[in-house]
C-alpha positions as CSV (number, residue, x, y, z in Angstrom):
1,M,5.1,32.2,-13.7
2,I,2.5,32.9,-16.4
3,G,1.1,36.4,-16.0
4,C,-2.4,36.8,-14.6
5,K,-3.7,38.5,-17.8
6,E,-2.5,35.7,-20.0
7,V,-4.0,33.2,-17.7
8,L,-7.4,35.0,-17.8
9,R,-7.3,35.1,-21.6
10,N,-6.9,31.3,-21.7
11,Q,-9.1,30.2,-18.8
12,N,-11.6,28.5,-21.1
13,E,-8.9,26.4,-22.6
14,T,-7.3,25.4,-19.2
15,R,-10.3,24.6,-17.0
16,G,-10.6,21.0,-18.0
17,D,-12.2,18.4,-15.7
18,P,-13.2,19.8,-12.3
19,G,-11.7,16.7,-10.6
20,E,-8.4,17.4,-12.3
21,R,-8.5,21.1,-11.3
22,I,-9.0,20.4,-7.6
23,K,-7.2,17.2,-6.9
24,H,-3.9,19.0,-6.2
25,Y,-5.3,20.7,-3.1
26,T,-8.1,18.4,-1.9
27,A,-6.0,15.6,-0.6
28,K,-6.3,17.2,2.9
29,Q,-10.0,18.0,2.8
30,S,-10.9,15.3,5.2
31,R,-10.0,16.0,8.8
32,T,-8.3,12.6,8.8
33,P,-6.4,11.0,6.0
34,P,-8.6,9.2,3.5
35,T,-8.8,5.4,3.8
36,Q,-8.3,3.1,0.8
37,S,-12.1,2.5,0.5
38,N,-12.8,6.1,-0.5
39,Q,-10.2,6.3,-3.3
40,I,-10.5,3.2,-5.4
41,L,-12.7,3.4,-8.2
42,K,-12.8,5.3,-11.3
43,I,-10.7,2.6,-12.9
44,S,-12.9,-0.4,-11.9
45,K,-16.1,1.4,-12.8
46,Q,-15.1,1.2,-16.4
47,S,-15.0,-2.6,-16.5
48,C,-17.1,-4.2,-13.8
49,I,-20.5,-4.6,-15.3
50,D,-22.0,-7.3,-13.0
51,S,-25.7,-6.5,-12.3
52,R,-25.1,-6.6,-8.6
53,A,-21.4,-6.2,-8.5
54,E,-20.5,-2.8,-9.8
55,P,-17.5,-1.0,-8.3
56,H,-18.3,1.6,-5.8
57,S,-17.0,5.1,-5.4
58,R,-17.7,7.1,-2.3
59,V,-16.3,9.6,-4.8
60,I,-14.5,9.1,-8.0
61,L,-10.7,9.0,-7.8
62,G,-9.3,12.5,-8.3
63,S,-12.5,14.4,-7.6
64,K,-13.1,13.9,-3.9
65,V,-16.1,15.6,-2.4
66,Q,-15.4,17.7,0.7
67,T,-16.6,15.8,3.7
68,R,-16.0,16.1,7.5
69,Q,-15.8,12.9,9.4
70,L,-14.7,11.5,12.7
71,S,-12.2,8.7,12.6
72,I,-11.4,6.6,15.7
73,H,-8.5,4.4,16.7
74,E,-8.5,0.8,15.6
75,Y,-8.9,-0.6,19.2
76,M,-12.1,1.5,19.5
77,S,-13.3,0.3,16.2
78,M,-12.8,-3.3,17.3
79,G,-14.8,-2.6,20.4
80,L,-17.7,-1.3,18.3
81,L,-17.5,-4.4,16.0
82,N,-17.7,-6.7,19.1
83,E,-20.8,-4.8,20.4
84,Y,-22.5,-5.8,17.2
85,G,-21.5,-9.4,17.5
86,I,-18.9,-9.1,14.8
87,P,-15.9,-11.5,15.5
88,T,-12.4,-10.1,15.7
89,P,-9.2,-11.4,17.3
90,I,-9.1,-10.8,21.0
91,S,-7.4,-7.5,21.6
92,K,-6.7,-4.8,24.2
93,A,-5.2,-1.3,24.2
94,A,-2.3,-0.1,26.2
95,K,-1.2,3.5,26.8
96,T,2.1,2.8,28.6
97,P,4.9,0.3,28.0
98,E,4.2,-1.3,31.4
99,E,0.5,-1.7,30.7
100,A,1.4,-3.4,27.3
101,H,3.8,-5.7,29.2
102,Q,1.1,-6.8,31.6
103,I,-1.5,-7.4,28.8
104,A,1.0,-9.5,26.9
105,K,1.7,-11.6,30.0
106,S,-2.0,-12.1,30.7
107,F,-2.7,-13.3,27.2
108,G,-0.2,-16.2,27.5
109,K,-0.1,-16.7,23.7
110,P,1.6,-15.3,20.6
111,M,0.5,-11.7,20.0
112,V,1.0,-8.8,17.7
113,I,1.4,-5.1,18.4
114,K,0.1,-2.8,15.8
115,A,1.6,-2.5,13.2
116,Q,1.9,-6.3,13.0
117,V,5.1,-6.7,15.0
118,L,5.4,-10.1,16.7
119,A,5.4,-9.3,20.5
120,G,5.1,-12.0,23.1
121,E,7.6,-11.2,26.0
122,Q,9.1,-8.3,24.0
123,A,5.9,-6.3,24.4
124,L,7.6,-3.9,26.8
125,Q,10.4,-3.2,24.3
126,Y,8.2,-2.7,21.3
127,A,5.7,-0.6,23.2
128,K,8.5,1.7,24.4
129,Q,9.6,2.2,20.8
130,M,6.1,3.2,19.7
131,L,4.4,5.1,22.5
132,G,5.2,8.8,22.7
133,N,6.9,8.8,19.3
134,K,5.6,10.1,16.0
135,L,4.3,7.6,13.4
136,I,5.0,8.8,9.9
137,T,3.2,7.2,7.0
138,K,2.0,8.1,3.5
139,Q,-1.3,9.2,5.0
140,T,0.0,11.3,7.9
141,G,2.5,13.3,5.8
142,A,5.9,14.3,6.9
143,A,4.7,15.8,10.2
144,G,3.5,12.4,11.4
145,R,1.3,11.7,14.4
146,I,2.0,11.0,18.0
147,C,1.4,7.4,19.1
148,N,-0.5,7.5,22.4
149,A,-1.7,3.9,22.5
150,V,-0.9,0.5,21.1
151,M,-3.2,-2.4,20.4
152,L,-2.2,-5.9,21.4
153,A,-4.0,-8.7,19.7
154,E,-3.9,-12.4,19.6
155,K,-2.0,-13.8,16.6
156,R,-4.4,-15.6,14.2
157,E,-3.1,-17.3,11.0
158,P,-5.2,-16.5,7.9
159,S,-5.6,-19.0,5.1
160,H,-7.2,-16.4,2.9
161,E,-7.7,-12.6,3.1
162,Y,-10.6,-10.5,1.7
163,Y,-11.4,-6.9,1.5
164,V,-14.8,-5.6,2.7
165,A,-16.1,-2.0,3.0
166,I,-19.5,-0.4,3.6
167,L,-20.0,3.1,2.5
168,N,-22.3,5.6,0.8
169,D,-22.1,5.2,-3.0
170,R,-23.1,8.4,-4.8
171,S,-23.6,6.6,-8.1
172,L,-26.2,4.3,-6.5
173,N,-27.7,7.1,-4.3
174,G,-27.4,4.8,-1.3
175,P,-25.2,2.5,0.8
176,A,-23.2,-0.3,-0.7
177,L,-21.0,-3.2,0.3
178,V,-17.7,-3.2,-1.6
179,A,-15.7,-6.4,-1.6
180,S,-12.8,-8.2,-3.1
181,A,-11.3,-11.6,-2.8
182,Q,-7.9,-9.9,-2.9
183,G,-7.6,-8.4,0.6
184,G,-4.7,-7.8,3.0
185,M,-3.1,-5.4,0.5
186,N,-3.5,-2.0,-1.0
187,I,-6.9,-2.1,-2.6
188,E,-6.1,0.8,-4.9
189,E,-3.4,-1.4,-6.5
190,V,-5.9,-4.2,-6.9
191,A,-8.4,-1.9,-8.6
192,A,-5.7,-0.6,-10.9
193,K,-4.4,-4.0,-11.9
194,D,-7.6,-5.9,-12.1
195,P,-10.8,-3.8,-11.9
196,T,-13.0,-6.9,-12.1
197,A,-11.7,-8.0,-8.7
198,I,-13.7,-5.2,-7.1
199,H,-17.4,-5.8,-6.6
200,T,-20.1,-3.5,-5.3
201,F,-23.4,-4.8,-3.9
202,P,-26.2,-2.2,-3.3
203,I,-27.8,-2.3,0.1
204,D,-31.4,-1.3,0.8
205,F,-31.1,1.6,3.2
206,Q,-34.1,0.8,5.3
207,N,-34.0,-3.0,5.4
208,G,-30.2,-3.7,5.1
209,L,-28.9,-7.0,3.7
210,S,-31.0,-10.2,3.9
211,Q,-29.4,-13.5,5.0
212,Q,-29.7,-14.8,1.4
213,E,-28.0,-11.7,0.0
214,G,-25.2,-12.0,2.5
215,I,-24.7,-15.7,1.6
216,E,-24.6,-14.8,-2.1
217,I,-21.9,-12.2,-1.5
218,A,-19.8,-14.7,0.5
219,K,-20.2,-17.2,-2.3
220,K,-19.1,-14.7,-4.9
221,L,-16.0,-14.0,-2.9
222,G,-15.3,-17.7,-2.4
223,I,-15.6,-17.7,1.4
224,K,-16.2,-21.2,2.7
225,D,-18.3,-20.5,5.8
226,T,-20.9,-18.5,3.9
227,Q,-23.2,-18.3,7.0
228,A,-20.5,-16.7,9.2
229,A,-19.6,-14.3,6.5
230,A,-23.2,-13.3,5.9
231,D,-23.7,-12.6,9.6
232,I,-20.7,-10.3,9.5
233,F,-21.9,-8.4,6.4
234,I,-25.4,-8.0,7.9
235,N,-24.0,-6.7,11.3
236,L,-21.5,-4.4,9.6
237,Y,-24.4,-2.6,7.9
238,R,-26.4,-2.5,11.2
239,L,-23.4,-0.7,12.8
240,F,-23.0,1.5,9.7
241,K,-26.7,2.7,9.9
242,D,-27.1,2.8,13.7
243,K,-24.0,4.9,14.3
244,D,-24.3,7.3,11.3
245,A,-21.0,5.9,9.8
246,T,-19.6,7.3,6.6
247,Q,-17.5,4.2,6.0
248,I,-16.5,0.9,7.5
249,E,-13.4,-0.7,6.0
250,I,-12.3,-4.2,6.9
251,N,-8.9,-5.1,5.4
252,P,-8.4,-7.9,5.8
253,L,-11.5,-10.0,6.5
254,A,-9.8,-13.3,7.1
255,E,-10.7,-16.9,6.9
256,T,-8.3,-18.5,9.4
257,K,-6.6,-21.8,9.3
258,D,-8.8,-23.1,12.1
259,G,-11.9,-22.2,10.0
260,A,-13.0,-18.9,11.7
261,V,-14.0,-15.8,9.8
262,L,-12.6,-12.7,11.5
263,C,-12.3,-9.0,11.0
264,M,-8.5,-8.6,11.4
265,D,-8.4,-4.8,10.9
266,A,-11.0,-2.1,11.0
267,K,-11.2,1.6,10.0
268,L,-14.4,3.4,10.9
269,G,-15.5,6.9,10.0
270,F,-18.6,8.8,11.2
271,D,-20.6,11.8,9.9
272,E,-19.7,14.8,12.0
273,N,-23.2,16.2,11.3
274,A,-24.6,13.4,13.4
275,E,-22.7,14.3,16.6
276,F,-25.9,15.6,18.3
277,R,-27.3,12.0,18.3
278,Q,-24.1,10.0,18.5
279,E,-22.7,11.3,21.8
280,K,-21.1,8.0,22.8
281,V,-19.3,7.6,19.5
282,F,-18.0,11.2,19.5
283,Q,-16.7,10.8,23.0
284,L,-14.1,8.5,21.4
285,R,-12.6,11.4,19.5
286,D,-8.9,11.8,20.1
287,K,-8.1,15.5,19.4
288,T,-4.4,14.8,19.8
289,Q,-4.6,13.1,16.4
290,E,-6.1,16.2,14.7
291,D,-4.5,19.4,13.6
292,P,-4.7,21.8,16.6
293,T,-5.5,24.8,14.3
294,E,-8.4,23.0,12.8
295,V,-9.7,22.0,16.2
296,E,-9.5,25.6,17.4
297,A,-11.3,26.8,14.3
298,A,-14.2,24.3,14.9
299,E,-14.7,25.8,18.4
300,Y,-15.6,29.1,16.7
301,G,-17.8,27.5,14.1
302,L,-15.2,27.9,11.4
303,N,-14.5,25.1,8.9
304,L,-10.8,25.2,8.4
305,I,-8.6,22.7,6.5
306,K,-4.9,23.5,6.2
307,L,-3.2,23.1,2.8
308,D,0.4,23.7,1.7
309,G,0.2,27.0,-0.4
310,N,0.9,30.6,0.5
311,I,-2.4,32.4,-0.1
312,G,-4.7,32.5,2.9
313,C,-8.4,32.2,2.1
314,L,-11.4,33.4,4.0
315,V,-14.7,32.6,2.2
316,N,-18.3,32.0,3.1
317,G,-19.8,28.7,1.8
318,A,-18.1,25.6,0.8
319,G,-19.0,26.0,-2.9
320,L,-17.6,29.5,-3.2
321,A,-14.5,28.4,-1.2
322,M,-13.8,25.7,-3.8
323,A,-14.4,28.1,-6.7
324,T,-12.1,30.6,-5.0
325,M,-9.3,28.0,-4.8
326,D,-10.0,27.0,-8.4
327,V,-9.5,30.5,-9.6
328,L,-6.3,30.9,-7.5
329,K,-4.9,27.7,-9.0
330,L,-5.9,28.9,-12.5
331,N,-3.9,32.1,-12.0
332,G,-0.8,30.2,-10.8
333,G,-1.4,30.5,-7.1
334,N,-1.6,28.0,-4.2
335,P,-4.2,28.2,-1.4
336,A,-2.8,27.9,2.1
337,N,-6.1,26.8,3.5
338,F,-9.8,26.1,3.0
339,L,-11.7,28.4,5.4
340,D,-15.5,28.6,5.4
341,V,-16.8,31.1,7.9
342,G,-20.4,29.9,7.2
343,G,-23.5,32.1,7.3
344,G,-23.6,33.2,10.9
345,A,-20.1,34.3,11.7
346,T,-19.7,37.3,14.1
347,A,-17.0,40.0,13.8
348,E,-15.1,38.1,16.6
349,A,-15.2,34.9,14.7
350,V,-13.9,36.7,11.6
351,K,-11.0,38.1,13.7
352,K,-10.3,34.5,14.9
353,A,-10.2,33.4,11.3
354,F,-7.5,35.9,10.6
355,E,-5.6,34.8,13.7
356,L,-5.6,31.2,12.4
357,I,-4.7,32.1,8.9
358,T,-1.7,34.3,10.0
359,S,-0.5,31.6,12.4
360,D,0.8,29.9,9.3
361,K,4.0,31.7,8.7
362,G,4.0,30.6,5.0
363,V,1.0,32.8,4.2
364,K,2.1,35.8,2.0
365,S,-1.3,37.3,1.1
366,I,-4.9,36.9,2.3
367,F,-7.9,36.7,-0.1
368,V,-11.3,37.5,1.5
369,N,-14.1,36.5,-0.9
370,I,-17.6,36.9,0.5
371,F,-21.0,36.7,-1.1
372,G,-23.5,38.2,1.3
373,G,-26.6,36.1,1.4
374,I,-27.3,35.0,4.9
375,M,-23.9,36.4,5.9
376,R,-23.8,40.2,5.9
377,C,-20.9,41.9,4.2
378,D,-20.7,44.7,6.8
379,V,-20.1,42.1,9.6
380,I,-17.2,40.7,7.6
381,A,-15.9,44.2,7.0
382,E,-16.1,44.9,10.8
383,G,-14.1,41.7,11.4
384,I,-11.5,42.6,8.8
385,I,-11.0,46.0,10.4
386,K,-10.9,44.6,13.9
387,A,-8.4,42.0,12.9
388,T,-6.2,44.5,11.0
389,N,-6.1,46.8,14.0
390,E,-5.7,44.3,16.8
391,L,-3.4,41.8,15.0
392,S,-1.3,44.5,13.3
393,L,-1.6,42.7,10.0
394,D,1.2,43.5,7.6
395,I,0.2,40.8,5.0
396,P,-1.4,42.1,1.8
397,L,-5.1,41.8,2.2
398,I,-7.3,41.4,-0.9
399,V,-11.0,41.8,-0.4
400,R,-14.0,41.0,-2.6
401,L,-17.5,41.7,-1.0
402,Q,-20.7,41.2,-2.9
403,G,-24.3,40.9,-1.7
404,T,-26.2,41.9,1.5
405,K,-24.9,45.1,3.0
406,E,-22.2,45.4,0.3
407,K,-22.3,49.2,0.1
408,E,-22.1,49.6,3.9
409,A,-19.2,47.1,4.0
410,K,-17.2,49.0,1.3
411,K,-17.8,52.3,3.1
412,L,-16.5,50.8,6.4
413,I,-13.4,49.6,4.7
414,K,-12.8,52.9,2.8
415,D,-13.4,55.0,6.0
416,A,-10.9,52.8,7.9
417,N,-8.2,54.1,5.7
418,M,-6.3,50.9,5.7
419,K,-4.1,49.2,3.1
420,I,-6.7,46.9,1.8
421,F,-7.1,46.1,-1.9
422,A,-10.8,46.0,-2.8
423,F,-12.1,44.4,-6.0
424,D,-15.5,43.6,-7.5
425,G,-14.3,41.0,-10.0
426,L,-13.3,37.5,-8.8
427,D,-10.6,37.0,-11.5
428,E,-9.0,40.4,-10.9
429,A,-9.0,39.9,-7.1
430,A,-7.4,36.4,-7.5
431,C,-4.8,37.9,-9.8
432,K,-3.9,40.4,-7.1
433,A,-3.7,37.8,-4.4
434,V,-1.4,35.7,-6.5
435,E,0.9,38.6,-7.4
436,A,1.0,39.8,-3.7
437,A,2.1,36.3,-2.6
438,A,4.8,35.9,-5.2
């Protein structure tokens, strides 16, 4: 590993693009794995120059912005679509193999069980294979996620599949509908191979899409029943706005062989900051699908996202937390977490933060980096001392406290006579954290 001093001498040469610096450890920033719609589009933005069809980007590929969103199961998403008059295949959810078997019998027609397994009379067998077992995909990571429900849906034959998403486009400073005539596949691959196949249509936030705008979008995609497609686009945006969604992804939107236009699959995400006015939506949350440590942190007002490094981080403010992780990476270290204690944390919450950090047995050092604005440094110091005493911490603890009540905080730590490494400089503190974790 390159020594810290050498890295510090060369930082100006190695910083590079911010997106490149953070992409290694931001893949897990969202509470739930990112969907395709929020990853596509640095590539396509370079070549799609249509006046109303410019590729979107909730964020440019490789430089995701930290967001927190609620994601819900597909069968719940389908229910919300239906509430807004958006057509989907008939479907029902089952939480036991026996329930799946009864649903399959009641349908009396060919069905699929997610993920796209032909079911029919074999629903009991397939449901047994899925329910209670871990599903491992590229998005869940090696740990996988427990399957607690299956969705059974009528089998509809598509003649053509499209991709449609509604999301907030930062480059347009507002919502946009992103679409492609090449749906039913990995949209990132489509964007990479043929950027001109991805189109973005800005949406007026207040008024939404007009009927004529919806029809024009359908025509551009080549959908035959332009009226049906336009109604879907209009109602998708109504749902997006009414429910404080961060994204709605339909892949595929299908034109079926019998002439219908249906949303065959749906992924919906909602802004966690809107929970106070979206109680019904947030009642759909399935905490069994979330990291239990992150759920526990949220109960204490802590914003925790687990990563795969070995340096625990406790910081106040998302911006400082990202800068802290930048500096650790630049010095050859790997953050074990993103943990923002916010501006109103108590000593008890700080202690809980240490509990959560040390619950990760891979953590070899802890870096506390606090700028006291709203948050007082002496409160953090009290929490550090409390955690060190009560948790019997034997992990090297590197502390940098600057700002409100800084002197009082440093005195508290000094008087506690504990093995805590205190620094004023960010680079020096980061170097020590990296060395201690090596």
